Backbone as XML, in Angstrom:
<?xml version="1.0"?>
<chain id="A" units="angstrom">
  <residue number="1" name="MET">
    <atom name="N" x="20.265" y="11.774" z="4.703"/>
    <atom name="CA" x="19.058" y="12.417" z="4.279"/>
    <atom name="C" x="18.426" y="13.100" z="5.477"/>
  </residue>
  <residue number="2" name="THR">
    <atom name="N" x="17.981" y="14.300" z="5.262"/>
    <atom name="CA" x="17.317" y="15.045" z="6.322"/>
    <atom name="C" x="15.853" y="15.225" z="5.961"/>
  </residue>
  <residue number="3" name="MET">
    <atom name="N" x="14.982" y="14.958" z="6.914"/>
    <atom name="CA" x="13.546" y="15.149" z="6.725"/>
    <atom name="C" x="13.055" y="16.081" z="7.818"/>
  </residue>
  <residue number="4" name="THR">
    <atom name="N" x="11.971" y="16.784" z="7.541"/>
    <atom name="CA" x="11.397" y="17.715" z="8.505"/>
    <atom name="C" x="10.058" y="17.179" z="8.974"/>
  </residue>
  <residue number="5" name="ILE">
    <atom name="N" x="9.811" y="17.261" z="10.257"/>
    <atom name="CA" x="8.529" y="16.841" z="10.817"/>
    <atom name="C" x="7.541" y="17.989" z="10.675"/>
  </residue>
  <residue number="6" name="SER">
    <atom name="N" x="6.359" y="17.691" z="10.124"/>
    <atom name="CA" x="5.336" y="18.725" z="9.936"/>
    <atom name="C" x="4.661" y="19.053" z="11.264"/>
  </residue>
  <residue number="7" name="ALA">
    <atom name="N" x="3.805" y="20.057" z="11.238"/>
    <atom name="CA" x="3.057" y="20.454" z="12.431"/>
    <atom name="C" x="2.154" y="19.323" z="12.922"/>
  </residue>
  <residue number="8" name="LYS">
    <atom name="N" x="1.767" y="18.415" z="12.002"/>
    <atom name="CA" x="0.924" y="17.277" z="12.372"/>
    <atom name="C" x="1.751" y="16.074" z="12.803"/>
  </residue>
  <residue number="9" name="GLY">
    <atom name="N" x="3.075" y="16.210" z="12.882"/>
    <atom name="CA" x="3.927" y="15.094" z="13.293"/>
    <atom name="C" x="4.245" y="14.135" z="12.169"/>
  </residue>
  <residue number="10" name="GLN">
    <atom name="N" x="4.067" y="14.553" z="10.924"/>
    <atom name="CA" x="4.286" y="13.686" z="9.773"/>
    <atom name="C" x="5.635" y="13.972" z="9.128"/>
  </residue>
  <residue number="11" name="ILE">
    <atom name="N" x="6.186" y="12.951" z="8.479"/>
    <atom name="CA" x="7.398" y="13.125" z="7.682"/>
    <atom name="C" x="7.126" y="12.596" z="6.280"/>
  </residue>
  <residue number="12" name="THR">
    <atom name="N" x="7.871" y="13.098" z="5.323"/>
    <atom name="CA" x="7.770" y="12.593" z="3.953"/>
    <atom name="C" x="8.956" y="11.672" z="3.725"/>
  </residue>
  <residue number="13" name="VAL">
    <atom name="N" x="8.670" y="10.451" z="3.329"/>
    <atom name="CA" x="9.726" y="9.482" z="3.039"/>
    <atom name="C" x="10.243" y="9.781" z="1.631"/>
  </residue>
  <residue number="14" name="PRO">
    <atom name="N" x="11.536" y="9.993" z="1.471"/>
    <atom name="CA" x="12.091" y="10.321" z="0.162"/>
    <atom name="C" x="11.770" y="9.251" z="-0.883"/>
  </residue>
  <residue number="15" name="VAL">
    <atom name="N" x="11.594" y="9.687" z="-2.125"/>
    <atom name="CA" x="11.194" y="8.807" z="-3.219"/>
    <atom name="C" x="12.153" y="7.631" z="-3.379"/>
  </residue>
  <residue number="16" name="GLU">
    <atom name="N" x="13.440" y="7.830" z="-3.177"/>
    <atom name="CA" x="14.411" y="6.736" z="-3.329"/>
    <atom name="C" x="14.119" y="5.604" z="-2.356"/>
  </residue>
  <residue number="17" name="ILE">
    <atom name="N" x="13.748" y="5.962" z="-1.136"/>
    <atom name="CA" x="13.444" y="4.955" z="-0.115"/>
    <atom name="C" x="12.112" y="4.283" z="-0.426"/>
  </residue>
  <residue number="18" name="ARG">
    <atom name="N" x="11.104" y="5.083" z="-0.816"/>
    <atom name="CA" x="9.795" y="4.500" z="-1.155"/>
    <atom name="C" x="9.920" y="3.503" z="-2.294"/>
  </residue>
  <residue number="19" name="GLU">
    <atom name="N" x="10.669" y="3.865" z="-3.324"/>
    <atom name="CA" x="10.831" y="2.953" z="-4.462"/>
    <atom name="C" x="11.600" y="1.695" z="-4.076"/>
  </residue>
  <residue number="20" name="ALA">
    <atom name="N" x="12.648" y="1.842" z="-3.280"/>
    <atom name="CA" x="13.466" y="0.691" z="-2.884"/>
    <atom name="C" x="12.670" y="-0.310" z="-2.050"/>
  </residue>
  <residue number="21" name="LEU">
    <atom name="N" x="11.751" y="0.192" z="-1.225"/>
    <atom name="CA" x="10.970" y="-0.685" z="-0.350"/>
    <atom name="C" x="9.599" y="-1.021" z="-0.919"/>
  </residue>
  <residue number="22" name="GLY">
    <atom name="N" x="9.244" y="-0.434" z="-2.053"/>
    <atom name="CA" x="7.931" y="-0.693" z="-2.635"/>
    <atom name="C" x="6.806" y="-0.068" z="-1.836"/>
  </residue>
  <residue number="23" name="LEU">
    <atom name="N" x="7.072" y="1.091" z="-1.240"/>
    <atom name="CA" x="6.061" y="1.770" z="-0.438"/>
    <atom name="C" x="5.169" y="2.607" z="-1.343"/>
  </residue>
  <residue number="24" name="THR">
    <atom name="N" x="3.860" y="2.438" z="-1.218"/>
    <atom name="CA" x="2.903" y="3.230" z="-1.966"/>
    <atom name="C" x="1.907" y="3.831" z="-0.989"/>
  </residue>
  <residue number="25" name="SER">
    <atom name="N" x="1.040" y="4.668" z="-1.486"/>
    <atom name="CA" x="0.033" y="5.292" z="-0.638"/>
    <atom name="C" x="-0.754" y="4.220" z="0.110"/>
  </residue>
  <residue number="26" name="GLY">
    <atom name="N" x="-0.853" y="4.359" z="1.406"/>
    <atom name="CA" x="-1.589" y="3.397" z="2.219"/>
    <atom name="C" x="-0.760" y="2.245" z="2.765"/>
  </residue>
  <residue number="27" name="THR">
    <atom name="N" x="0.505" y="2.132" z="2.307"/>
    <atom name="CA" x="1.372" y="1.070" z="2.815"/>
    <atom name="C" x="1.648" y="1.325" z="4.297"/>
  </residue>
  <residue number="28" name="LYS">
    <atom name="N" x="1.568" y="0.294" z="5.088"/>
    <atom name="CA" x="1.855" y="0.426" z="6.524"/>
    <atom name="C" x="3.335" y="0.175" z="6.764"/>
  </residue>
  <residue number="29" name="ILE">
    <atom name="N" x="3.901" y="0.931" z="7.700"/>
    <atom name="CA" x="5.288" y="0.723" z="8.104"/>
    <atom name="C" x="5.328" y="0.515" z="9.607"/>
  </residue>
  <residue number="30" name="GLU">
    <atom name="N" x="6.341" y="-0.214" z="10.052"/>
    <atom name="CA" x="6.568" y="-0.433" z="11.474"/>
    <atom name="C" x="7.738" y="0.444" z="11.894"/>
  </residue>
  <residue number="31" name="VAL">
    <atom name="N" x="7.623" y="1.064" z="13.062"/>
    <atom name="CA" x="8.675" y="1.935" z="13.573"/>
    <atom name="C" x="9.010" y="1.495" z="14.987"/>
  </residue>
  <residue number="32" name="GLU">
    <atom name="N" x="10.301" y="1.455" z="15.296"/>
    <atom name="CA" x="10.722" y="1.130" z="16.657"/>
    <atom name="C" x="11.914" y="2.012" z="17.031"/>
  </residue>
  <residue number="33" name="LEU">
    <atom name="N" x="12.085" y="2.186" z="18.321"/>
    <atom name="CA" x="13.222" y="2.971" z="18.802"/>
    <atom name="C" x="14.508" y="2.194" z="18.583"/>
  </residue>
  <residue number="34" name="GLY">
    <atom name="N" x="15.515" y="2.904" z="18.105"/>
    <atom name="CA" x="16.824" y="2.307" z="17.901"/>
    <atom name="C" x="17.803" y="2.847" z="18.927"/>
  </residue>
  <residue number="35" name="PRO">
    <atom name="N" x="19.072" y="2.516" z="18.774"/>
    <atom name="CA" x="20.071" y="2.997" z="19.723"/>
    <atom name="C" x="20.402" y="4.473" z="19.525"/>
  </residue>
  <residue number="36" name="LYS">
    <atom name="N" x="20.798" y="5.123" z="20.591"/>
    <atom name="CA" x="21.307" y="6.498" z="20.566"/>
    <atom name="C" x="20.367" y="7.492" z="19.896"/>
  </residue>
  <residue number="37" name="GLY">
    <atom name="N" x="19.093" y="7.461" z="20.263"/>
    <atom name="CA" x="18.135" y="8.442" z="19.764"/>
    <atom name="C" x="17.695" y="8.244" z="18.326"/>
  </residue>
  <residue number="38" name="SER">
    <atom name="N" x="17.886" y="7.076" z="17.783"/>
    <atom name="CA" x="17.459" y="6.812" z="16.408"/>
    <atom name="C" x="16.154" y="6.028" z="16.408"/>
  </residue>
  <residue number="39" name="PHE">
    <atom name="N" x="15.554" y="5.927" z="15.230"/>
    <atom name="CA" x="14.425" y="5.021" z="15.094"/>
    <atom name="C" x="14.595" y="4.237" z="13.809"/>
  </residue>
  <residue number="40" name="ILE">
    <atom name="N" x="13.992" y="3.071" z="13.794"/>
    <atom name="CA" x="14.094" y="2.158" z="12.666"/>
    <atom name="C" x="12.698" y="2.010" z="12.084"/>
  </residue>
  <residue number="41" name="ALA">
    <atom name="N" x="12.583" y="2.215" z="10.776"/>
    <atom name="CA" x="11.306" y="2.055" z="10.094"/>
    <atom name="C" x="11.469" y="0.982" z="9.021"/>
  </residue>
  <residue number="42" name="ARG">
    <atom name="N" x="10.458" y="0.120" z="8.902"/>
    <atom name="CA" x="10.485" y="-0.921" z="7.875"/>
    <atom name="C" x="9.066" y="-1.163" z="7.392"/>
  </residue>
  <residue number="43" name="LYS">
    <atom name="N" x="8.960" y="-1.682" z="6.190"/>
    <atom name="CA" x="7.656" y="-2.029" z="5.644"/>
    <atom name="C" x="7.035" y="-3.079" z="6.552"/>
  </residue>
  <residue number="44" name="ALA">
    <atom name="N" x="5.777" y="-2.877" z="6.914"/>
    <atom name="CA" x="5.098" y="-3.807" z="7.815"/>
    <atom name="C" x="4.972" y="-5.171" z="7.159"/>
  </residue>
  <residue number="45" name="THR">
    <atom name="N" x="4.982" y="-6.192" z="7.986"/>
    <atom name="CA" x="4.816" y="-7.559" z="7.514"/>
    <atom name="C" x="3.463" y="-7.682" z="6.842"/>
  </residue>
  <residue number="46" name="GLU">
    <atom name="N" x="3.462" y="-8.355" z="5.705"/>
    <atom name="CA" x="2.203" y="-8.553" z="4.973"/>
    <atom name="C" x="1.215" y="-9.300" z="5.851"/>
  </residue>
  <residue number="47" name="GLY">
    <atom name="N" x="-0.046" y="-8.917" z="5.728"/>
    <atom name="CA" x="-1.101" y="-9.577" z="6.485"/>
    <atom name="C" x="-1.535" y="-10.865" z="5.817"/>
  </residue>
  <residue number="48" name="SER">
    <atom name="N" x="-2.692" y="-11.304" z="6.165"/>
    <atom name="CA" x="-3.247" y="-12.519" z="5.596"/>
    <atom name="C" x="-3.545" y="-12.320" z="4.110"/>
  </residue>
  <residue number="49" name="PHE">
    <atom name="N" x="-3.790" y="-13.407" z="3.418"/>
    <atom name="CA" x="-4.139" y="-13.339" z="2.000"/>
    <atom name="C" x="-5.374" y="-12.478" z="1.812"/>
  </residue>
  <residue number="50" name="PHE">
    <atom name="N" x="-6.356" y="-12.626" z="2.703"/>
    <atom name="CA" x="-7.576" y="-11.836" z="2.623"/>
    <atom name="C" x="-7.281" y="-10.350" z="2.778"/>
  </residue>
  <residue number="51" name="ALA">
    <atom name="N" x="-6.394" y="-9.988" z="3.705"/>
    <atom name="CA" x="-6.023" y="-8.583" z="3.907"/>
    <atom name="C" x="-5.332" y="-8.028" z="2.664"/>
  </residue>
  <residue number="52" name="GLN">
    <atom name="N" x="-4.511" y="-8.842" z="2.009"/>
    <atom name="CA" x="-3.856" y="-8.398" z="0.782"/>
    <atom name="C" x="-4.882" y="-8.154" z="-0.320"/>
  </residue>
  <residue number="53" name="LEU">
    <atom name="N" x="-5.887" y="-9.021" z="-0.426"/>
    <atom name="CA" x="-6.941" y="-8.826" z="-1.420"/>
    <atom name="C" x="-7.730" y="-7.545" z="-1.149"/>
  </residue>
  <residue number="54" name="GLN">
    <atom name="N" x="-7.991" y="-7.280" z="0.124"/>
    <atom name="CA" x="-8.703" y="-6.058" z="0.474"/>
    <atom name="C" x="-7.896" y="-4.835" z="0.059"/>
  </residue>
  <residue number="55" name="ALA">
    <atom name="N" x="-6.590" y="-4.877" z="0.264"/>
    <atom name="CA" x="-5.733" y="-3.759" z="-0.123"/>
    <atom name="C" x="-5.741" y="-3.578" z="-1.635"/>
  </residue>
  <residue number="56" name="MET">
    <atom name="N" x="-5.703" y="-4.678" z="-2.369"/>
    <atom name="CA" x="-5.752" y="-4.589" z="-3.833"/>
    <atom name="C" x="-7.078" y="-3.980" z="-4.285"/>
  </residue>
  <residue number="57" name="ALA">
    <atom name="N" x="-8.164" y="-4.387" z="-3.670"/>
    <atom name="CA" x="-9.484" y="-3.885" z="-4.050"/>
    <atom name="C" x="-9.595" y="-2.392" z="-3.767"/>
  </residue>
  <residue number="58" name="LYS">
    <atom name="N" x="-8.993" y="-1.951" z="-2.688"/>
    <atom name="CA" x="-9.031" y="-0.534" z="-2.326"/>
    <atom name="C" x="-8.372" y="0.321" z="-3.404"/>
  </residue>
  <residue number="59" name="ASP">
    <atom name="N" x="-7.288" y="-0.186" z="-3.996"/>
    <atom name="CA" x="-6.557" y="0.557" z="-5.011"/>
    <atom name="C" x="-7.033" y="0.269" z="-6.432"/>
  </residue>
  <residue number="60" name="ALA">
    <atom name="N" x="-8.046" y="-0.573" z="-6.579"/>
    <atom name="CA" x="-8.505" y="-0.979" z="-7.915"/>
    <atom name="C" x="-9.072" y="0.208" z="-8.680"/>
  </residue>
  <residue number="61" name="LYS">
    <atom name="N" x="-8.812" y="0.219" z="-9.978"/>
    <atom name="CA" x="-9.314" y="1.276" z="-10.847"/>
    <atom name="C" x="-10.683" y="0.942" z="-11.416"/>
  </residue>
  <residue number="62" name="VAL">
    <atom name="N" x="-11.132" y="-0.306" z="-11.247"/>
    <atom name="CA" x="-12.404" y="-0.761" z="-11.803"/>
    <atom name="C" x="-13.378" y="-0.990" z="-10.651"/>
  </residue>
  <residue number="63" name="PRO">
    <atom name="N" x="-14.542" y="-0.366" z="-10.700"/>
    <atom name="CA" x="-15.530" y="-0.611" z="-9.635"/>
    <atom name="C" x="-16.244" y="-1.938" z="-9.881"/>
  </residue>
  <residue number="64" name="TYR">
    <atom name="N" x="-16.022" y="-2.893" z="-9.018"/>
    <atom name="CA" x="-16.638" y="-4.208" z="-9.175"/>
    <atom name="C" x="-18.029" y="-4.214" z="-8.571"/>
  </residue>
  <residue number="65" name="ARG">
    <atom name="N" x="-18.950" y="-4.849" z="-9.259"/>
    <atom name="CA" x="-20.314" y="-4.934" z="-8.751"/>
    <atom name="C" x="-20.459" y="-6.056" z="-7.732"/>
  </residue>
  <residue number="66" name="ASP">
    <atom name="N" x="-19.670" y="-7.124" z="-7.899"/>
    <atom name="CA" x="-19.722" y="-8.224" z="-6.947"/>
    <atom name="C" x="-18.412" y="-9.009" z="-7.025"/>
  </residue>
  <residue number="67" name="SER">
    <atom name="N" x="-18.253" y="-9.983" z="-6.145"/>
    <atom name="CA" x="-16.996" y="-10.726" z="-6.076"/>
    <atom name="C" x="-16.763" y="-11.578" z="-7.326"/>
  </residue>
  <residue number="68" name="ARG">
    <atom name="N" x="-17.816" y="-12.105" z="-7.931"/>
    <atom name="CA" x="-17.656" y="-12.902" z="-9.155"/>
    <atom name="C" x="-17.074" y="-12.036" z="-10.275"/>
  </residue>
  <residue number="69" name="GLU">
    <atom name="N" x="-17.582" y="-10.840" z="-10.408"/>
    <atom name="CA" x="-17.079" y="-9.923" z="-11.433"/>
    <atom name="C" x="-15.606" y="-9.575" z="-11.177"/>
  </residue>
  <residue number="70" name="ALA">
    <atom name="N" x="-15.269" y="-9.340" z="-9.916"/>
    <atom name="CA" x="-13.886" y="-9.030" z="-9.569"/>
    <atom name="C" x="-12.964" y="-10.192" z="-9.933"/>
  </residue>
  <residue number="71" name="MET">
    <atom name="N" x="-13.379" y="-11.405" z="-9.627"/>
    <atom name="CA" x="-12.547" y="-12.571" z="-9.945"/>
    <atom name="C" x="-12.393" y="-12.742" z="-11.459"/>
  </residue>
  <residue number="72" name="ASN">
    <atom name="N" x="-13.450" y="-12.492" z="-12.220"/>
    <atom name="CA" x="-13.357" y="-12.579" z="-13.669"/>
    <atom name="C" x="-12.363" y="-11.564" z="-14.222"/>
  </residue>
  <residue number="73" name="VAL">
    <atom name="N" x="-12.387" y="-10.353" z="-13.664"/>
    <atom name="CA" x="-11.435" y="-9.333" z="-14.107"/>
    <atom name="C" x="-10.015" y="-9.771" z="-13.773"/>
  </residue>
  <residue number="74" name="LEU">
    <atom name="N" x="-9.808" y="-10.274" z="-12.563"/>
    <atom name="CA" x="-8.473" y="-10.719" z="-12.162"/>
    <atom name="C" x="-7.980" y="-11.875" z="-13.028"/>
  </residue>
  <residue number="75" name="ARG">
    <atom name="N" x="-8.900" y="-12.730" z="-13.451"/>
    <atom name="CA" x="-8.533" y="-13.867" z="-14.293"/>
    <atom name="C" x="-8.435" y="-13.489" z="-15.771"/>
  </residue>
  <residue number="76" name="GLY">
    <atom name="N" x="-8.812" y="-12.245" z="-16.108"/>
    <atom name="CA" x="-8.737" y="-11.801" z="-17.489"/>
    <atom name="C" x="-9.877" y="-12.290" z="-18.349"/>
  </residue>
  <residue number="77" name="GLN">
    <atom name="N" x="-11.036" y="-12.585" z="-17.735"/>
    <atom name="CA" x="-12.154" y="-13.153" z="-18.476"/>
    <atom name="C" x="-13.231" y="-12.126" z="-18.821"/>
  </residue>
  <residue number="78" name="VAL">
    <atom name="N" x="-12.962" y="-10.841" z="-18.597"/>
    <atom name="CA" x="-13.952" y="-9.828" z="-18.870"/>
    <atom name="C" x="-13.566" y="-9.074" z="-20.130"/>
  </residue>
  <residue number="79" name="GLU">
    <atom name="N" x="-14.506" y="-8.964" z="-21.030"/>
    <atom name="CA" x="-14.280" y="-8.240" z="-22.289"/>
    <atom name="C" x="-14.410" y="-6.745" z="-22.040"/>
  </residue>
  <residue number="80" name="GLU">
    <atom name="N" x="-13.773" y="-5.947" z="-22.872"/>
    <atom name="CA" x="-13.856" y="-4.496" z="-22.751"/>
    <atom name="C" x="-15.316" y="-4.077" z="-22.840"/>
  </residue>
  <residue number="81" name="GLY">
    <atom name="N" x="-15.715" y="-3.181" z="-21.970"/>
    <atom name="CA" x="-17.095" y="-2.701" z="-21.948"/>
    <atom name="C" x="-17.995" y="-3.487" z="-21.022"/>
  </residue>
  <residue number="82" name="ASP">
    <atom name="N" x="-17.539" y="-4.606" z="-20.463"/>
    <atom name="CA" x="-18.373" y="-5.413" z="-19.564"/>
    <atom name="C" x="-18.507" y="-4.774" z="-18.192"/>
  </residue>
  <residue number="83" name="VAL">
    <atom name="N" x="-17.541" y="-3.918" z="-17.825"/>
    <atom name="CA" x="-17.541" y="-3.296" z="-16.505"/>
    <atom name="C" x="-17.710" y="-1.799" z="-16.683"/>
  </residue>
  <residue number="84" name="ASP">
    <atom name="N" x="-18.656" y="-1.218" z="-15.950"/>
    <atom name="CA" x="-18.874" y="0.241" z="-16.030"/>
    <atom name="C" x="-17.725" y="0.993" z="-15.436"/>
  </residue>
</chain>
């Protein structure tokens, strides 16, 4: 696979690789130099449980008013129309 580096130094990871590794918008990857001018990229190690919750909240489609409301939604205890 060939990728092109943009003027900003960015590359686009092909969809096949993103799907295989579960990479989504905002996912962090680790990159290191490999042998003979190569580099190795891998999905970054998951952070703490709290960091994972923060990432989930960032991508949430429902705006939570407080942490109790968020937990109720996660537990499935909120009826339709309870959340704006």
